[in-house]
C-alpha positions as YAML, in Angstrom:
chain: A
units: angstrom
residues:
- id: 1
  name: MET
  ca: [5.90, -51.09, 22.08]
- id: 2
  name: ALA
  ca: [4.18, -53.11, 19.62]
- id: 3
  name: LEU
  ca: [6.06, -52.82, 16.45]
- id: 4
  name: LYS
  ca: [5.87, -55.82, 14.13]
- id: 5
  name: CYS
  ca: [8.00, -56.78, 10.81]
- id: 6
  name: GLY
  ca: [6.01, -59.18, 8.65]
- id: 7
  name: ILE
  ca: [7.41, -62.25, 7.01]
- id: 8
  name: VAL
  ca: [6.27, -62.30, 3.40]
- id: 9
  name: GLY
  ca: [6.66, -64.28, 0.40]
- id: 10
  name: LEU
  ca: [5.39, -66.71, -2.56]
- id: 11
  name: PRO
  ca: [3.90, -70.22, -1.00]
- id: 12
  name: ASN
  ca: [7.33, -72.31, -0.69]
- id: 13
  name: VAL
  ca: [9.73, -69.41, -0.53]
- id: 14
  name: GLY
  ca: [10.56, -71.07, 3.41]
- id: 15
  name: LYS
  ca: [8.85, -68.47, 5.59]
- id: 16
  name: SER
  ca: [7.16, -70.89, 7.40]
- id: 17
  name: THR
  ca: [10.39, -72.63, 7.55]
- id: 18
  name: LEU
  ca: [12.24, -69.39, 8.90]
- id: 19
  name: PHE
  ca: [9.16, -68.43, 11.53]
- id: 20
  name: ASN
  ca: [9.62, -71.81, 13.08]
- id: 21
  name: CYS
  ca: [13.28, -71.41, 13.89]
- id: 22
  name: LEU
  ca: [12.55, -67.97, 15.14]
- id: 23
  name: SER
  ca: [10.07, -69.75, 17.41]
- id: 24
  name: ASN
  ca: [12.79, -71.98, 18.94]
- id: 25
  name: ALA
  ca: [14.84, -70.56, 21.30]
- id: 26
  name: LYS
  ca: [17.50, -72.76, 20.80]
- id: 27
  name: ALA
  ca: [18.14, -71.04, 17.52]
- id: 28
  name: GLN
  ca: [19.31, -68.08, 19.29]
- id: 29
  name: SER
  ca: [21.97, -68.80, 22.41]
- id: 30
  name: ALA
  ca: [21.10, -71.07, 25.62]
- id: 31
  name: ASN
  ca: [18.84, -68.28, 27.22]
- id: 32
  name: TYR
  ca: [16.82, -66.15, 24.56]
- id: 33
  name: PRO
  ca: [12.70, -66.94, 25.21]
- id: 34
  name: PHE
  ca: [9.92, -66.90, 23.06]
- id: 35
  name: CYS
  ca: [6.47, -66.84, 23.17]
- id: 36
  name: THR
  ca: [3.50, -67.09, 21.06]
- id: 37
  name: ILE
  ca: [0.59, -64.06, 21.18]
- id: 38
  name: GLU
  ca: [-1.62, -65.82, 18.48]
- id: 39
  name: PRO
  ca: [-0.50, -68.50, 15.88]
- id: 40
  name: ASN
  ca: [1.19, -66.56, 13.55]
- id: 41
  name: VAL
  ca: [2.74, -63.73, 16.02]
- id: 42
  name: GLY
  ca: [6.30, -64.30, 17.87]
- id: 43
  name: THR
  ca: [7.83, -62.02, 20.23]
- id: 44
  name: ILE
  ca: [11.51, -62.55, 20.43]
- id: 45
  name: SER
  ca: [14.30, -61.67, 22.29]
- id: 46
  name: VAL
  ca: [16.98, -59.46, 20.04]
- id: 47
  name: PRO
  ca: [20.48, -60.94, 20.44]
- id: 48
  name: ASP
  ca: [22.51, -58.29, 22.18]
- id: 49
  name: PRO
  ca: [26.20, -58.90, 23.34]
- id: 50
  name: ARG
  ca: [26.65, -55.89, 24.90]
- id: 51
  name: LEU
  ca: [24.03, -57.26, 27.74]
- id: 52
  name: GLU
  ca: [26.50, -60.18, 28.40]
- id: 53
  name: LYS
  ca: [29.36, -57.42, 29.10]
- id: 54
  name: LEU
  ca: [27.23, -55.78, 31.44]
- id: 55
  name: GLU
  ca: [26.05, -59.03, 33.18]
- id: 56
  name: GLU
  ca: [29.82, -59.68, 33.45]
- id: 57
  name: LEU
  ca: [30.71, -56.20, 34.88]
- id: 58
  name: VAL
  ca: [27.15, -55.90, 37.20]
- id: 59
  name: LYS
  ca: [26.51, -59.08, 38.11]
- id: 60
  name: PRO
  ca: [22.94, -58.67, 38.49]
- id: 61
  name: GLU
  ca: [20.45, -60.74, 39.86]
- id: 62
  name: ARG
  ca: [19.03, -61.63, 36.51]
- id: 63
  name: VAL
  ca: [19.42, -60.10, 32.70]
- id: 64
  name: VAL
  ca: [16.43, -59.08, 30.72]
- id: 65
  name: PRO
  ca: [16.80, -58.79, 27.12]
- id: 66
  name: THR
  ca: [14.38, -56.53, 24.71]
- id: 67
  name: THR
  ca: [11.95, -57.87, 22.24]
- id: 68
  name: MET
  ca: [10.10, -58.00, 18.91]
- id: 69
  name: GLU
  ca: [7.25, -59.08, 17.16]
- id: 70
  name: ILE
  ca: [7.59, -60.97, 14.55]
- id: 71
  name: VAL
  ca: [4.30, -61.86, 11.95]
- id: 72
  name: ASP
  ca: [4.30, -64.84, 9.72]
- id: 73
  name: ILE
  ca: [1.63, -63.84, 6.82]
- id: 74
  name: ALA
  ca: [-0.19, -66.03, 4.60]
- id: 75
  name: GLY
  ca: [1.34, -66.76, 0.95]
- id: 76
  name: LEU
  ca: [0.69, -64.53, -1.20]
- id: 77
  name: VAL
  ca: [-0.17, -65.21, -4.79]
- id: 78
  name: LYS
  ca: [-1.11, -63.32, -8.35]
- id: 79
  name: GLY
  ca: [-4.44, -61.77, -8.22]
- id: 80
  name: ALA
  ca: [-4.28, -61.29, -3.95]
- id: 81
  name: SER
  ca: [-5.26, -57.81, -4.62]
- id: 82
  name: LYS
  ca: [-8.56, -58.63, -5.99]
- id: 83
  name: GLY
  ca: [-8.90, -61.30, -3.46]
- id: 84
  name: GLU
  ca: [-7.57, -64.90, -4.84]
- id: 85
  name: GLY
  ca: [-5.81, -67.84, -2.24]
- id: 86
  name: LEU
  ca: [-5.51, -66.33, 0.93]
- id: 87
  name: GLY
  ca: [-5.25, -62.27, -0.43]
- id: 88
  name: ASN
  ca: [-7.71, -60.47, 2.04]
- id: 89
  name: GLN
  ca: [-5.91, -62.20, 4.83]
- id: 90
  name: PHE
  ca: [-2.92, -61.73, 3.82]
- id: 91
  name: LEU
  ca: [-2.74, -57.73, 2.75]
- id: 92
  name: ALA
  ca: [-4.71, -57.28, 6.13]
- id: 93
  name: ASN
  ca: [-2.30, -58.94, 8.20]
- id: 94
  name: ILE
  ca: [0.73, -56.65, 6.07]
- id: 95
  name: ARG
  ca: [-0.71, -53.88, 7.00]
- id: 96
  name: GLU
  ca: [-1.18, -54.12, 10.45]
- id: 97
  name: THR
  ca: [2.79, -54.23, 10.16]
- id: 98
  name: ASP
  ca: [5.19, -51.67, 10.58]
- id: 99
  name: ALA
  ca: [8.15, -53.07, 8.34]
- id: 100
  name: ILE
  ca: [8.38, -56.37, 5.79]
- id: 101
  name: ILE
  ca: [10.97, -59.57, 5.61]
- id: 102
  name: HIS
  ca: [10.45, -60.18, 1.77]
- id: 103
  name: VAL
  ca: [11.54, -63.97, 1.75]
- id: 104
  name: LEU
  ca: [12.88, -64.75, -1.91]
- id: 105
  name: ARG
  ca: [13.78, -68.20, -2.76]
- id: 106
  name: CYS
  ca: [17.37, -68.79, -4.36]
- id: 107
  name: PHE
  ca: [17.56, -72.41, -4.39]
- id: 108
  name: GLU
  ca: [16.93, -75.10, -6.32]
- id: 109
  name: ASP
  ca: [15.45, -78.16, -5.36]
- id: 110
  name: ASP
  ca: [12.95, -80.48, -7.55]
- id: 111
  name: ASN
  ca: [11.29, -81.64, -4.01]
- id: 112
  name: ILE
  ca: [9.54, -78.23, -3.51]
- id: 113
  name: ILE
  ca: [7.31, -77.44, -5.54]
- id: 114
  name: HIS
  ca: [8.10, -73.57, -6.72]
- id: 115
  name: VAL
  ca: [3.97, -72.26, -7.50]
- id: 116
  name: ASP
  ca: [5.75, -71.01, -10.69]
- id: 117
  name: GLY
  ca: [7.12, -74.22, -11.62]
- id: 118
  name: SER
  ca: [10.83, -72.31, -12.00]
- id: 119
  name: VAL
  ca: [12.94, -70.80, -9.67]
- id: 120
  name: ASP
  ca: [13.55, -66.90, -10.36]
- id: 121
  name: PRO
  ca: [13.93, -64.67, -7.20]
- id: 122
  name: ILE
  ca: [12.94, -61.50, -9.21]
- id: 123
  name: ARG
  ca: [10.27, -62.80, -11.06]
- id: 124
  name: ASP
  ca: [8.59, -63.20, -7.62]
- id: 125
  name: LYS
  ca: [9.58, -60.31, -6.13]
- id: 126
  name: GLU
  ca: [7.95, -58.46, -8.93]
- id: 127
  name: VAL
  ca: [4.85, -60.77, -8.17]
- id: 128
  name: ILE
  ca: [4.33, -59.21, -4.69]
- id: 129
  name: ASP
  ca: [5.25, -56.13, -5.88]
- id: 130
  name: TYR
  ca: [3.10, -55.70, -8.21]
- id: 131
  name: GLU
  ca: [0.24, -57.15, -6.12]
- id: 132
  name: LEU
  ca: [0.87, -54.92, -2.90]
- id: 133
  name: GLN
  ca: [1.30, -51.67, -5.29]
- id: 134
  name: LEU
  ca: [-2.12, -52.57, -6.74]
- id: 135
  name: LYS
  ca: [-4.07, -52.65, -3.46]
- id: 136
  name: ASP
  ca: [-2.05, -49.31, -2.54]
- id: 137
  name: LEU
  ca: [-4.13, -47.73, -5.53]
- id: 138
  name: GLU
  ca: [-7.22, -48.85, -4.76]
- id: 139
  name: THR
  ca: [-6.80, -47.20, -1.32]
- id: 140
  name: ILE
  ca: [-5.61, -43.91, -3.05]
- id: 141
  name: ASP
  ca: [-8.51, -44.05, -5.01]
- id: 142
  name: LYS
  ca: [-11.13, -44.20, -2.40]
- id: 143
  name: LYS
  ca: [-9.57, -41.46, -0.11]
- id: 144
  name: LEU
  ca: [-9.21, -39.30, -3.84]
- id: 145
  name: ASN
  ca: [-12.93, -39.59, -4.27]
- id: 146
  name: GLY
  ca: [-13.42, -38.31, -0.13]
- id: 147
  name: LEU
  ca: [-11.20, -35.46, -0.75]
- id: 148
  name: ALA
  ca: [-11.95, -34.35, -3.87]
- id: 149
  name: ARG
  ca: [-15.46, -33.36, -2.09]
- id: 150
  name: ALA
  ca: [-14.05, -31.75, 0.66]
- id: 151
  name: ALA
  ca: [-11.01, -29.64, -2.00]
- id: 152
  name: LYS
  ca: [-13.52, -28.11, -3.85]
- id: 153
  name: ASN
  ca: [-16.11, -26.97, -0.99]
- id: 154
  name: GLY
  ca: [-12.49, -24.81, -0.45]
- id: 155
  name: ASP
  ca: [-10.65, -26.93, 1.86]
- id: 156
  name: LYS
  ca: [-6.93, -25.84, 1.62]
- id: 157
  name: GLU
  ca: [-5.66, -28.68, 3.67]
- id: 158
  name: ALA
  ca: [-7.99, -31.22, 1.97]
- id: 159
  name: LYS
  ca: [-6.05, -29.25, -1.35]
- id: 160
  name: ARG
  ca: [-3.25, -30.60, 0.02]
- id: 161
  name: ALA
  ca: [-3.70, -33.86, 1.11]
- id: 162
  name: TYR
  ca: [-5.01, -34.29, -2.31]
- id: 163
  name: ASP
  ca: [-2.41, -33.21, -4.87]
- id: 164
  name: LEU
  ca: [0.02, -35.60, -2.67]
- id: 165
  name: ALA
  ca: [-2.58, -38.36, -2.99]
- id: 166
  name: GLU
  ca: [-2.57, -37.54, -6.98]
- id: 167
  name: ARG
  ca: [1.27, -37.21, -6.98]
- id: 168
  name: ILE
  ca: [1.16, -41.04, -4.90]
- id: 169
  name: LYS
  ca: [-1.21, -42.37, -7.29]
- id: 170
  name: LYS
  ca: [0.96, -41.52, -9.81]
- id: 171
  name: HIS
  ca: [3.78, -42.92, -8.89]
- id: 172
  name: LEU
  ca: [2.52, -46.02, -8.17]
- id: 173
  name: GLU
  ca: [0.66, -46.06, -11.59]
- id: 174
  name: SER
  ca: [4.94, -46.10, -13.12]
- id: 175
  name: GLY
  ca: [5.16, -49.35, -11.23]
- id: 176
  name: GLU
  ca: [6.75, -48.21, -8.27]
- id: 177
  name: SER
  ca: [5.99, -48.84, -4.31]
- id: 178
  name: VAL
  ca: [5.66, -45.48, -2.36]
- id: 179
  name: ARG
  ca: [9.03, -46.13, -0.41]
- id: 180
  name: ALA
  ca: [11.10, -44.94, -3.16]
- id: 181
  name: MET
  ca: [9.44, -41.09, -3.46]
- id: 182
  name: GLU
  ca: [10.62, -38.29, -1.20]
- id: 183
  name: PHE
  ca: [8.15, -36.27, 1.28]
- id: 184
  name: GLU
  ca: [8.38, -33.09, 3.04]
- id: 185
  name: GLU
  ca: [8.11, -32.86, 6.26]
- id: 186
  name: ASN
  ca: [4.57, -31.29, 7.18]
- id: 187
  name: GLU
  ca: [3.78, -34.21, 3.87]
- id: 188
  name: TRP
  ca: [4.25, -37.71, 5.65]
- id: 189
  name: PRO
  ca: [1.07, -36.81, 8.55]
- id: 190
  name: HIS
  ca: [-0.97, -37.19, 5.32]
- id: 191
  name: VAL
  ca: [0.86, -39.86, 4.25]
- id: 192
  name: ASN
  ca: [0.60, -42.20, 7.35]
- id: 193
  name: GLU
  ca: [-3.13, -41.70, 7.08]
- id: 194
  name: LEU
  ca: [-3.28, -43.36, 3.65]
- id: 195
  name: HIS
  ca: [-1.93, -46.57, 5.59]
- id: 196
  name: LEU
  ca: [-0.08, -47.55, 2.33]
- id: 197
  name: ILE
  ca: [1.66, -50.62, 2.20]
- id: 198
  name: THR
  ca: [4.12, -50.07, 0.07]
- id: 199
  name: VAL
  ca: [5.48, -47.32, 2.34]
- id: 200
  name: LYS
  ca: [6.75, -50.05, 4.97]
- id: 201
  name: PRO
  ca: [10.33, -50.30, 4.90]
- id: 202
  name: VAL
  ca: [11.65, -53.86, 3.52]
- id: 203
  name: LEU
  ca: [14.49, -56.40, 3.54]
- id: 204
  name: TYR
  ca: [14.89, -58.68, 1.74]
- id: 205
  name: LEU
  ca: [15.78, -61.74, 2.85]
- id: 206
  name: CYS
  ca: [17.68, -64.45, 0.55]
- id: 207
  name: ASN
  ca: [16.43, -67.98, 1.28]
- id: 208
  name: VAL
  ca: [19.48, -70.55, 0.04]
- id: 209
  name: ASP
  ca: [20.60, -73.77, 0.36]
- id: 210
  name: GLU
  ca: [23.74, -75.03, 2.70]
- id: 211
  name: GLY
  ca: [26.30, -74.79, -0.23]
- id: 212
  name: SER
  ca: [25.69, -71.07, -0.71]
- id: 213
  name: VAL
  ca: [24.98, -69.79, 2.89]
- id: 214
  name: LYS
  ca: [28.54, -68.50, 3.29]
- id: 215
  name: ASP
  ca: [28.89, -66.71, 0.10]
- id: 216
  name: GLY
  ca: [25.52, -66.96, -1.57]
- id: 217
  name: ASN
  ca: [25.18, -67.75, -5.42]
- id: 218
  name: LYS
  ca: [23.48, -66.65, -8.99]
- id: 219
  name: PHE
  ca: [20.42, -66.16, -7.72]
- id: 220
  name: VAL
  ca: [21.58, -63.89, -4.61]
- id: 221
  name: ASP
  ca: [23.46, -61.65, -7.29]
- id: 222
  name: MET
  ca: [20.52, -61.13, -9.29]
- id: 223
  name: VAL
  ca: [18.48, -59.89, -6.11]
- id: 224
  name: LYS
  ca: [21.21, -57.57, -5.31]
- id: 225
  name: GLU
  ca: [21.48, -56.22, -9.04]
- id: 226
  name: ALA
  ca: [17.49, -55.68, -8.47]
- id: 227
  name: VAL
  ca: [17.51, -53.77, -5.52]
- id: 228
  name: LYS
  ca: [20.83, -51.99, -5.48]
- id: 229
  name: ASP
  ca: [19.29, -48.70, -5.82]
- id: 230
  name: GLU
  ca: [16.27, -49.52, -2.99]
- id: 231
  name: GLU
  ca: [18.84, -48.74, 0.16]
- id: 232
  name: ALA
  ca: [17.26, -52.24, 1.03]
- id: 233
  name: GLU
  ca: [19.37, -54.84, 3.10]
- id: 234
  name: VAL
  ca: [19.88, -57.95, 1.60]
- id: 235
  name: LEU
  ca: [20.47, -61.12, 3.91]
- id: 236
  name: VAL
  ca: [21.40, -64.38, 2.69]
- id: 237
  name: ILE
  ca: [20.19, -67.30, 4.83]
- id: 238
  name: GLY
  ca: [19.60, -71.15, 4.35]
- id: 239
  name: ALA
  ca: [16.31, -70.95, 6.15]
- id: 240
  name: GLN
  ca: [16.96, -75.55, 6.21]
- id: 241
  name: ILE
  ca: [19.92, -75.07, 8.06]
- id: 242
  name: GLU
  ca: [18.76, -72.28, 10.50]
- id: 243
  name: ALA
  ca: [16.19, -75.63, 11.06]
- id: 244
  name: ASP
  ca: [19.47, -77.81, 11.61]
- id: 245
  name: ILE
  ca: [20.61, -75.93, 13.95]
- id: 246
  name: THR
  ca: [17.58, -76.23, 16.39]
- id: 247
  name: GLU
  ca: [17.29, -79.49, 16.20]
- id: 248
  name: LEU
  ca: [21.04, -79.61, 18.18]
- id: 249
  name: GLU
  ca: [20.43, -79.91, 21.79]
- id: 250
  name: THR
  ca: [23.26, -77.81, 22.96]
- id: 251
  name: PHE
  ca: [24.54, -74.76, 22.44]
- id: 252
  name: GLU
  ca: [28.47, -76.35, 21.95]
- id: 253
  name: GLU
  ca: [26.74, -78.12, 19.36]
- id: 254
  name: ARG
  ca: [25.61, -75.52, 17.85]
- id: 255
  name: GLN
  ca: [28.32, -73.31, 17.60]
- id: 256
  name: MET
  ca: [30.37, -76.25, 16.54]
- id: 257
  name: PHE
  ca: [27.26, -77.07, 13.55]
- id: 258
  name: MET
  ca: [28.00, -73.09, 12.80]
- id: 259
  name: GLU
  ca: [31.77, -73.02, 12.36]
- id: 260
  name: GLU
  ca: [31.88, -76.30, 10.42]
- id: 261
  name: LEU
  ca: [29.96, -73.99, 7.83]
- id: 262
  name: GLY
  ca: [32.08, -70.87, 8.04]
- id: 263
  name: LEU
  ca: [29.32, -69.01, 9.99]
- id: 264
  name: THR
  ca: [30.06, -67.40, 13.35]
- id: 265
  name: GLU
  ca: [26.51, -66.64, 14.73]
- id: 266
  name: SER
  ca: [23.16, -68.18, 13.38]
- id: 267
  name: GLY
  ca: [21.43, -65.85, 10.48]
- id: 268
  name: VAL
  ca: [18.24, -66.15, 12.60]
- id: 269
  name: ALA
  ca: [20.15, -63.27, 14.95]
- id: 270
  name: ARG
  ca: [21.50, -61.54, 12.32]
- id: 271
  name: LEU
  ca: [17.83, -61.13, 10.79]
- id: 272
  name: ILE
  ca: [16.50, -60.26, 14.40]
- id: 273
  name: ARG
  ca: [19.40, -57.75, 14.30]
- id: 274
  name: SER
  ca: [18.57, -56.34, 10.96]
- id: 275
  name: ALA
  ca: [14.55, -56.72, 11.74]
- id: 276
  name: TYR
  ca: [15.10, -54.50, 14.80]
- id: 277
  name: LYS
  ca: [17.30, -51.87, 12.71]
- id: 278
  name: LEU
  ca: [14.53, -51.72, 10.30]
- id: 279
  name: LEU
  ca: [11.93, -50.75, 12.36]
- id: 280
  name: ALA
  ca: [14.44, -47.82, 13.38]
- id: 281
  name: LEU
  ca: [14.61, -48.74, 17.01]
- id: 282
  name: ASP
  ca: [17.56, -47.78, 19.58]
- id: 283
  name: THR
  ca: [18.13, -50.22, 22.91]
- id: 284
  name: TYR
  ca: [19.06, -48.39, 25.71]
- id: 285
  name: PHE
  ca: [20.25, -50.02, 29.42]
- id: 286
  name: THR
  ca: [19.50, -49.80, 32.94]
- id: 287
  name: ALA
  ca: [21.96, -51.84, 35.24]
- id: 288
  name: GLY
  ca: [21.68, -52.49, 38.59]
- id: 289
  name: VAL
  ca: [22.14, -55.24, 41.47]
- id: 290
  name: LYS
  ca: [18.76, -56.54, 40.67]
- id: 291
  name: GLU
  ca: [18.57, -56.60, 37.18]
- id: 292
  name: VAL
  ca: [20.57, -55.65, 33.83]
- id: 293
  name: ARG
  ca: [17.82, -54.61, 31.23]
- id: 294
  name: ALA
  ca: [17.22, -53.65, 27.13]
- id: 295
  name: TRP
  ca: [14.57, -51.24, 26.45]
- id: 296
  name: THR
  ca: [13.30, -50.38, 23.17]
- id: 297
  name: VAL
  ca: [13.07, -47.01, 22.18]
- id: 298
  name: LEU
  ca: [12.41, -45.46, 18.50]
- id: 299
  name: LYS
  ca: [15.32, -43.62, 17.55]
- id: 300
  name: GLY
  ca: [14.80, -40.11, 17.98]
- id: 301
  name: SER
  ca: [13.35, -40.44, 21.07]
- id: 302
  name: THR
  ca: [14.17, -37.87, 24.09]
- id: 303
  name: ALA
  ca: [14.64, -38.66, 27.77]
- id: 304
  name: PRO
  ca: [11.02, -38.69, 29.59]
- id: 305
  name: GLN
  ca: [9.75, -40.85, 26.21]
- id: 306
  name: ALA
  ca: [11.95, -43.61, 26.77]
- id: 307
  name: ALA
  ca: [11.26, -43.07, 30.50]
- id: 308
  name: GLY
  ca: [7.91, -43.53, 29.62]
- id: 309
  name: VAL
  ca: [8.56, -46.90, 28.01]
- id: 310
  name: ILE
  ca: [9.23, -48.24, 31.58]
- id: 311
  name: HIS
  ca: [6.53, -46.89, 33.09]
- id: 312
  name: SER
  ca: [3.97, -43.90, 32.61]
- id: 313
  name: ASP
  ca: [4.65, -42.46, 35.91]
- id: 314
  name: PHE
  ca: [7.96, -42.35, 34.66]
- id: 315
  name: GLU
  ca: [7.27, -39.71, 31.77]
- id: 316
  name: LYS
  ca: [4.83, -37.97, 33.49]
- id: 317
  name: GLY
  ca: [6.62, -36.80, 36.32]
- id: 318
  name: PHE
  ca: [10.23, -36.68, 34.73]
- id: 319
  name: ILE
  ca: [13.07, -34.53, 36.73]
- id: 320
  name: ARG
  ca: [16.09, -35.80, 34.91]
- id: 321
  name: ALA
  ca: [17.97, -38.61, 33.27]
- id: 322
  name: GLU
  ca: [21.32, -40.22, 34.22]
- id: 323
  name: VAL
  ca: [23.16, -41.15, 31.47]
- id: 324
  name: MET
  ca: [26.69, -43.10, 30.97]
- id: 325
  name: LYS
  ca: [27.35, -44.69, 27.37]
- id: 326
  name: TYR
  ca: [28.04, -48.34, 26.73]
- id: 327
  name: GLU
  ca: [31.76, -47.98, 25.95]
- id: 328
  name: ASP
  ca: [32.69, -45.73, 28.94]
- id: 329
  name: PHE
  ca: [30.91, -48.07, 31.28]
- id: 330
  name: VAL
  ca: [32.73, -51.06, 29.80]
- id: 331
  name: LYS
  ca: [36.16, -48.90, 29.84]
- id: 332
  name: TYR
  ca: [35.94, -47.93, 33.48]
- id: 333
  name: GLY
  ca: [34.39, -50.67, 34.85]
- id: 334
  name: SER
  ca: [31.63, -49.02, 37.31]
- id: 335
  name: GLU
  ca: [29.42, -45.72, 37.68]
- id: 336
  name: ALA
  ca: [31.02, -44.90, 40.59]
- id: 337
  name: ALA
  ca: [34.37, -44.78, 37.91]
- id: 338
  name: CYS
  ca: [32.82, -43.30, 35.11]
- id: 339
  name: LYS
  ca: [31.39, -40.38, 38.09]
- id: 340
  name: GLU
  ca: [35.63, -39.79, 38.62]
- id: 341
  name: ALA
  ca: [36.01, -39.75, 34.78]
- id: 342
  name: GLY
  ca: [33.60, -37.41, 33.89]
- id: 343
  name: LYS
  ca: [31.75, -39.81, 31.83]
- id: 344
  name: PHE
  ca: [28.37, -39.68, 34.09]
- id: 345
  name: GLY
  ca: [25.90, -36.72, 32.70]
- id: 346
  name: VAL
  ca: [22.78, -35.58, 33.70]
- id: 347
  name: GLU
  ca: [20.19, -34.81, 30.98]
- id: 348
  name: GLY
  ca: [16.77, -32.82, 30.93]
- id: 349
  name: LYS
  ca: [13.64, -33.33, 28.76]
- id: 350
  name: GLU
  ca: [15.93, -32.11, 25.56]
- id: 351
  name: TYR
  ca: [17.75, -34.98, 25.49]
- id: 352
  name: ILE
  ca: [17.84, -37.34, 22.68]
- id: 353
  name: VAL
  ca: [18.56, -41.01, 23.84]
- id: 354
  name: LYS
  ca: [21.60, -42.89, 22.15]
- id: 355
  name: ASP
  ca: [21.52, -46.35, 20.97]
- id: 356
  name: GLY
  ca: [23.64, -47.57, 24.18]
- id: 357
  name: ASP
  ca: [23.02, -45.50, 26.93]
- id: 358
  name: ILE
  ca: [22.85, -46.72, 30.32]
- id: 359
  name: MET
  ca: [20.40, -44.59, 32.17]
- id: 360
  name: HIS
  ca: [18.81, -43.68, 35.51]
- id: 361
  name: PHE
  ca: [15.43, -41.67, 36.05]
- id: 362
  name: ARG
  ca: [14.53, -39.58, 38.64]
- id: 363
  name: PHE
  ca: [10.86, -38.59, 39.00]
- id: 364
  name: ASN
  ca: [8.61, -36.95, 41.20]
- id: 365
  name: VAL
  ca: [4.55, -38.03, 40.45]
...
């Protein structure tokens, strides 16, 4: 499942430092792997304490976490929508992602020059919002030209798509991103065909100094106030602190360092989980003596679709799914005990997978 989160922001806000932290397995735990697909794309394991509990109960030969992809996208500047700076590269890369991690500089440091001369996360946010909205307007105008001809020729579906595109254009011209709009279920296919950037879900990441990593600061407060109507999560992370954590040799040293700062886990671990949630992903598990493994599915996936994540043959020849809830498995301690307690379900093709399900698939090809 190649869903990606793109890290975006102005130059010198801490994007690359953050991405480098993500690229170092020590930032997570003793055994979470990372591999680079290309210079700015990383496949990162998703920290999940449920795996540790399943390992304790099942005692498998190996444990395999689920993964997601993070993309470090070239820094954007004013005029990017017209190709300024690395604008074209930025916009091409961000179009290929499924969600956006928007990094905002929320710290002052005279040694790190801000591209606009002063620290103002709200201005920075508006710069990127504006450039992405301009690019979406350009996309909409091109689409409208094509739809207009078909609509004039009496194509009813083209007329509906044209009216929707006009509504989106007016919304963008008002200075709002498309993700703030509400659409009917039957409108989404037309929306998706537009491949708009500002329709993607967003998470705001406030990069702060060491003294603000636990409780935030005035800049973080500004961001939270500015986005309070967006239904977007705001995370507070000190990218430099995360970089310091990755330099420590042992897991115990990293834990001690975080405890001194009043943190229970690294900011990177929180970021990965939040990004996973932003992509509307759920995790189900397979658990046996050979392997305990986490698998990724889109929210709302059916049992056959979940089986297809393992192998396409599992989906084609799906017969049934045997399902236990994670909480029940932990409570009763084994599959046999779940069966005895009546907590072992047999589900068919219509079953919607829940986050935390432990599943075995029966299939015939």
